[in-house]
N, C-alpha and C positions, 0 to 999 in steps of 0.2 A: 503492501499500499503506501510509503515509502513512496518507493519510484513515483507512482501513479502524484503527486502532489507536486515532485517536483520538473514535471514537464509545462510544456510553455502549452496554453492555449491552442486552439482550434484559427487559426484568418477566418478572416469571415467577408464577404464583398463590403463593397462601398454604399457607406447610405449614400440614399433616395436622395438629400439634399446635397453631395459630394460629388454624385455623380450630375444632377444639376447645374453647379457650379462647373464641374470641367466642360460639358457642353458651351454651359454661359459661354465661356471663358476659351473653345475650340481649344481645347487642351483634349488631346491621346487616352485614350481609353487604358485601363492598366496592362499595361506587359510585360512579356515575359522572354524578355531577352535570351536567354538560353536555356535549350534543349535538356541539359542537363548544367546544376549547379553543382556538383557535390563540397562540401564543404570540406575544413581540414588541411587544405592548403597551402601552407605555411612554405613563403619563404624565410631568407635567413635577413633575420634584424636588419635595416634600412635600406635593404636589397631593392632595386628599382627596379620595375614588373610594368610594358605598356601592355595596357587592355586594348582590345579590339574596340571594345564599345564606349562611347564616354555619353554619362559617368558612366562609371562599371557598378555593378550589382553584386556581380559574385565574381569568383577565380580566386588566382592566388595574392597572398595578403601577405603582408608583417605579423611578424609573428605577436607583438603589442596591439590591440586595438588600440582608438581613440580614446582620452584620458574624460575621466563625467563630467569635465567642467575645463574651459567653457565652454557652453551648447551653442550660443551666437558667437561666431567666426567671426571678424571682421579682413580677414587675410583666409589666402585658403589653405589647403591639410594636404598631406603625405598622404593621396589615393591608395595607396596601399594597404593602412591605417585605414586609413575609412569603412576601405572593404572588410576587415578584421570587423569593425563594427555592427556592420550588413549580419554576418556573420550573428552576431548575440545577440542580433533580434533587435538592434537600433531601427531609424529610418534616418536620414536625412534630405532636408531638404535644402536644392543646392540652385543659387541663384547666378544670374549674370549682372553685372554692377553696371549701374543703368550708365548711359553714354553710347555705347555698343551694343547697342538694342537688348537692349537690358532690361529691368522691369525698374521702374519709382521707387526712390527710395522708399516713400511712404506705405508701398507693398510689402520694404524687407521691413520697414518701421512694426508693421501691424503681423507681422509674424516671430518677428523675435521671442514675442508672449507662450508661441503654442511650442516653440523648441524651449521654453524654462519653465512652460504648465504643464508639461508632458513628460512622463519616464520613456528616457533614453531615446530620444529627439534631439536632434541635434539642428541647427541653419548658416549654411558656410557659402562664402563663393566662389562661384566654378565660372570661368570666361573663358572654359572650352567647350562649352554644352554649344552641340549643333547646331548649324544657319538656322533661325526660323524658335529658336528656345530661348524663352529668357527663364522656365522655371521649369524644378524637375523636379519628383520623388522619387525616392527611392527605399526601398525595403531590399531582402535579402532575392535576388532577380525577379523582383517586380519593380516598375518606371512607369511613370505617368511620365510627360512635355510638355508645357504649356507654353503659348507666343506670352512675349514680355506685356503684351494689354493686359493682361491679365487683371483685376482689382485686385484691391484687397482684401477688399468681400470676398469676393470669388478667392483668390486664394488660400483665405484662412481657412474658410466651411472647407475645399478640398484636401487641406494639408490637416487636418484637426479626423474628416472623414476615414483619409487614406493612415492616421498616427492609429487611430480607431480600431483599424480593419490586418495592419502589420503589425505593428510594432509588438515586440516579446511575446509572442507567435510561433506553433512550430512552420509557420510560413521557415523560417531557418534555422539552416541545421543546430545550432546552442544559442533560440532562442530566450533563455528565461538567463542567460550571462548579461542583458545587457542592463548597462545603467538605472536602476528602481526599476526595473525587472522581479 
């Protein structure tokens, strides 16, 4: 019975409000980028790795995940650590900073409480989002992409729905290890 208590809960579909916000903002649906995304693929500490998709949602990663704080970053992080953090059941909200087809500062400001108010959730700038993408939500092998035109209300509603669906769940190989899970 003890092992049952330590297992992560099941992932669930996005809420109707999150789906409506995604559709209104012209975001993608929830994608599963890799056909197979096994966990435990550790690199040597600090070893660089080039991911085929940006942002990466699974694959080889640093043996050390992101620290539990800060939850809101103003500079990019090492992507191999971010991927390890996803393996632990965390959700990362990535945004392209304003100026280069990025989201507006008011959207970033509105998303910060989502990161700080939820377990295992981070907000991180990411300049290498694909063209036309200003905002992306990631969990282990799950991705939603949105254009830079997303509003603060749409971004918050979608993000909270994504967190509620995937943070600390069995969607990730080690879904109970994220900060606060």
